[in-house]
C-alpha positions in Angstrom: -128.1 -37.3 92.2 -126.0 -39.2 89.6 -127.0 -39.3 85.7 -126.6 -41.3 82.4 -126.2 -39.8 79.4 -127.5 -41.5 76.1 -126.0 -39.8 72.7 -127.4 -41.1 69.4 -126.5 -39.5 66.0 -129.3 -39.1 64.1 -130.6 -37.2 60.2 -133.1 -34.4 61.3 -135.8 -36.5 60.2 -135.8 -39.2 62.8 -134.5 -37.0 65.5 -138.0 -36.4 66.8 -138.8 -40.5 66.9 -135.9 -40.9 68.8 -136.3 -38.3 71.0 -140.0 -39.7 71.7 -138.2 -43.2 71.5 -136.0 -42.2 74.7 -139.0 -40.1 76.7 -141.1 -44.0 75.9 -138.2 -45.4 77.9 -137.7 -43.6 80.7 -135.1 -40.4 79.8 -135.7 -37.5 82.1 -134.9 -35.2 79.9 -134.2 -35.3 75.7 -131.9 -32.5 74.0 -130.9 -31.7 70.6 -127.4 -30.6 69.5 -125.6 -29.8 66.0 -123.9 -33.2 65.1 -121.6 -31.6 62.3 -121.5 -27.6 63.3 -124.4 -26.7 60.5 -125.8 -23.2 60.4 -129.3 -23.0 61.7 -131.6 -20.1 60.9 -133.7 -18.4 63.7 -136.7 -20.6 63.6 -140.4 -18.9 63.7 -142.5 -18.9 67.1 -143.1 -22.1 68.1 -141.6 -24.0 65.4 -139.1 -26.6 66.2 -136.1 -26.9 63.2 -133.3 -29.3 63.7 -130.1 -29.7 62.0 -129.3 -32.0 59.0 -127.6 -34.1 61.5 -128.5 -33.9 64.9 -127.3 -35.5 68.3 -130.4 -36.8 69.7 -129.3 -36.6 73.9 -131.2 -38.4 76.6 -130.6 -38.5 80.1 -131.6 -41.4 82.8 -130.9 -42.0 86.2 -127.7 -43.8 87.0 -129.7 -47.0 88.5 -131.6 -47.1 85.2 -131.4 -50.3 82.8 -129.6 -48.6 80.2 -129.2 -52.6 78.6 -132.6 -52.9 78.5 -133.5 -49.4 76.9 -130.5 -50.3 74.4 -132.0 -53.4 73.5 -136.2 -51.8 72.9 -135.0 -49.3 71.1 -132.9 -51.7 68.7 -136.0 -53.7 67.9 -137.6 -50.4 66.4 -137.8 -49.7 62.8 -136.4 -46.1 63.3 -132.9 -47.5 64.8 -132.4 -51.2 64.1 -130.4 -53.3 66.1 -126.8 -52.3 64.6 -127.1 -48.6 65.7 -124.6 -46.9 67.0 -124.6 -44.6 70.5 -122.8 -43.7 73.2 -123.6 -43.5 77.0 -121.7 -41.6 79.4 -121.7 -41.2 83.2 -122.3 -37.6 84.5 -121.6 -35.5 87.3 -124.7 -34.4 89.4 -125.0 -30.7 88.3 -128.9 -29.1 87.6 -129.6 -30.8 84.5 -133.2 -29.1 84.9 -131.5 -25.9 84.0 -129.6 -27.0 81.2 -132.4 -28.3 79.4 -133.6 -24.9 79.8 -131.7 -23.8 76.6 -133.5 -26.5 74.6 -137.2 -25.6 75.9 -139.0 -23.1 74.1 -142.7 -22.3 73.5 -144.9 -24.4 71.4 -148.6 -24.1 69.9 -151.0 -26.6 70.0 -154.2 -26.2 67.6 -155.1 -22.4 67.0 -154.7 -20.7 70.4 -153.2 -22.6 73.3 -149.4 -22.4 73.8 -147.3 -23.6 76.2 -144.5 -21.7 77.6 -141.7 -21.6 79.7 -141.1 -19.0 82.6 -137.8 -17.7 81.3 -139.3 -17.1 77.4 -141.3 -14.1 76.2 -144.8 -15.0 75.2 -145.0 -15.0 71.7 -149.1 -14.4 71.7 -149.8 -12.8 74.9 -153.7 -12.9 73.4 -153.8 -16.6 73.1 -154.6 -19.2 76.2 -150.8 -19.4 77.3 -149.9 -22.1 80.1 -146.7 -21.2 82.1 -144.9 -24.4 81.9 -141.2 -25.6 83.1 -139.6 -28.9 82.6 -139.7 -30.9 85.6 -139.8 -34.8 86.4 -143.3 -35.2 86.7 -144.7 -36.2 82.9 -145.9 -34.0 80.9 -144.7 -30.8 79.2 -146.3 -31.0 75.7 -142.9 -32.2 73.7 -144.0 -35.6 74.2 -146.7 -36.8 71.2 -149.1 -38.3 73.6 -149.5 -34.5 75.2 -149.5 -33.1 72.4 -152.5 -35.0 70.8 -154.3 -34.0 73.7 -153.8 -30.8 73.8 -154.0 -30.7 70.1 -157.9 -32.4 70.8 -158.3 -29.8 73.8 -157.5 -27.2 71.8 -160.9 -27.4 69.7 -163.8 -28.4 72.1 -165.9 -25.8 73.4 -165.2 -26.3 77.5 -167.2 -23.8 78.6 -169.1 -24.8 82.3 -167.7 -28.6 82.1 -165.9 -30.7 84.5 -163.2 -32.8 83.8 -161.3 -35.8 85.2 -157.7 -35.7 84.5 -156.7 -39.3 85.0 -153.2 -39.9 85.6 -152.5 -35.8 85.6 -148.8 -36.0 85.4 -147.6 -32.2 85.7 -151.1 -31.5 85.3 -150.7 -29.9 81.9 -154.0 -31.4 80.1 -156.0 -30.2 83.2 -154.8 -26.7 83.3 -155.2 -26.6 79.8 -158.8 -27.6 80.3 -159.3 -24.7 82.6 -157.9 -22.3 81.0 -160.2 -23.3 77.5 -163.4 -22.4 79.8 -163.9 -25.6 82.3 -166.0 -24.8 85.0 -163.6 -27.8 87.5 -161.4 -30.2 87.1 -160.6 -33.5 89.0 -156.6 -34.5 89.1 -156.2 -38.0 90.1 -152.6 -39.9 90.2 -150.8 -42.7 91.8 -147.8 -40.6 92.6 -147.7 -38.0 95.3 -145.0 -35.6 93.5 -147.1 -35.8 90.5 -150.2 -34.3 92.6 -147.6 -31.8 94.1 -146.0 -30.8 90.6 -150.2 -30.2 89.6 -150.7 -28.1 92.4 -147.7 -26.0 91.9 -148.3 -25.4 87.9 -151.6 -24.7 89.0 -150.8 -21.4 91.4 -148.7 -21.0 88.8 -151.1 -20.3 86.4 -154.0 -18.8 88.6 -156.5 -22.0 88.6 -155.9 -23.8 91.5 -159.1 -23.4 93.1 -160.7 -25.2 90.1 -158.0 -28.0 90.2 -159.0 -30.6 93.0 -156.4 -33.3 93.3 -156.5 -37.2 94.8 -154.8 -40.4 95.1 -157.1 -42.8 93.3 -158.3 -44.3 96.9 -159.8 -40.9 97.7 -161.2 -39.3 94.5 -164.7 -38.3 94.9 -167.5 -41.2 93.1 -169.0 -38.9 90.5 -169.0 -38.5 87.3 -167.9 -35.7 84.8 -168.1 -34.3 81.4 -164.7 -35.0 79.7 -162.7 -37.7 81.2 -159.1 -37.2 79.2 -156.4 -40.1 80.6 -152.8 -39.9 78.9 -151.4 -43.1 80.6 -150.2 -46.4 79.2 -152.1 -49.0 77.0 -152.2 -51.9 80.0 -153.6 -49.7 83.2 -156.4 -48.3 80.0 -156.9 -52.0 79.5 -157.0 -53.0 83.4 -158.5 -49.8 84.0 -161.8 -49.8 81.4 -164.8 -50.0 83.4 -163.1 -47.5 85.8 -162.6 -45.2 83.7 -166.1 -45.4 81.8 -168.1 -45.0 84.3 -166.7 -41.6 85.4 -167.9 -40.2 82.3 -171.6 -39.1 82.2 -173.7 -40.3 79.1 -173.5 -38.1 76.4 -170.0 -36.9 78.3 -166.3 -37.0 75.8 -163.4 -39.7 76.4 -159.8 -39.0 75.7 -157.3 -41.4 75.6 -153.3 -41.6 75.0 -150.0 -42.9 76.1 -151.0 -45.4 73.4 -148.7 -46.8 70.9 -149.8 -47.0 67.6 -149.7 -50.7 67.4 -151.8 -50.5 70.1 -154.6 -48.3 69.1 -157.2 -50.8 67.5 -157.5 -52.9 70.6 -158.1 -50.3 72.9 -160.3 -48.5 70.4 -162.4 -52.1 70.5 -162.6 -52.2 74.0 -164.0 -49.0 74.8 -166.4 -48.9 71.8 -168.6 -51.4 74.2 -169.1 -47.7 76.3 -168.7 -45.1 73.6 -169.0 -44.4 70.3 -165.6 -44.3 69.0 -163.9 -41.6 66.6 -161.0 -42.4 64.1 -157.8 -42.6 65.4 -155.3 -40.1 65.9 -151.8 -40.7 65.2 -148.5 -38.6 65.8 -145.0 -40.4 65.2 -145.5 -43.9 67.0 -148.4 -42.7 69.3 -151.6 -42.5 69.5 -155.0 -40.6 70.6 -158.1 -42.7 71.3 -161.3 -40.4 71.3 -165.3 -41.1 71.6 -168.7 -39.7 73.3 -170.2 -42.1 76.3 -173.7 -44.2 74.7 -177.1 -43.1 76.5 -178.0 -46.1 78.2 -181.9 -47.2 77.6 -184.2 -46.1 80.5 
C-alpha cells in the first residue's frame, strides 16, 4: 500500500500535541526524530524524552484527504494557519517495523505497563500488557487511551464485569482483566478491530475472559463498568444505549472527547450518572461517573 508522510518541525513542548493532532486526523503511525542533531541522554523506563527541535512525522494512507488534515491543523492554537510542513509520497514498505524503533514500554499509574513484544519488560512484578502497534486504534500512546488506562490502574476491579464499547485493539479490556475483572465484553463495528482484540487477548493469556461481538450481536445484559473510548458524536447519539448497559451503582468511563466537548457530554450523561470532574490531557478529556439508583 502506498503512503503519504507529513513532516512538521516543532519545539519539544509542542511535539506531543502535534502528534495527538496527527493521530486525531487519521495518521496510522506517528514518530519523532531529531530536527537538528541534538544530543539526547538515555531516558528512564517509561519516560518519553524529546529533542529541543523535534520533527513529528505522521504516516497516512495515500488516498487520505491531506488537504483537509492541513486545514484542520491550521485552525488549532498549537500550529496556527501559517505553519510549515512537508508532504512526501512513500513507497510501500514495512512501516509497522519502522515504528518499532520509536515505540517503548509505557507506564500508566502505579502498576500498569504497556510493553511492545521486542522490548524487555521494565518491571516483571508490575501488571504488564504485551501490545504491538497496529492499525486498530489503541496502544496507549494517544491521550484518550492513556487517560482511560490511568483511571483503570486506580480501580478495584476484582470479580467485576466490563463492557469495552468500541474495543479497537482491546487494550482497555485486556488491562481490566489483568487488573482483576472476571469478564470483559468487547464491542466494535469493525471486524478487523475484533480480530486485533482477539489476537492481543490471546497474546496476553486472557482470551477466555474476553468475549467479542459486533453491535448487532452483543448480549442484552448490564455490567459493572462501561468503558467507551470512541468519539463525541457516537457518545452523544448512543447515550441511552450506553447508559442502559451499566448496572445501578455501576461505573462509566468515556473518552475520545475533545476538551471543548467535555462540558456538553458531562451534562448529557448526568441524567443517568453522578459525574466526576472531567480530566484532561493535551486537548483531550476523560469523563467518569457512577450510575444512579432508580426509585423502586
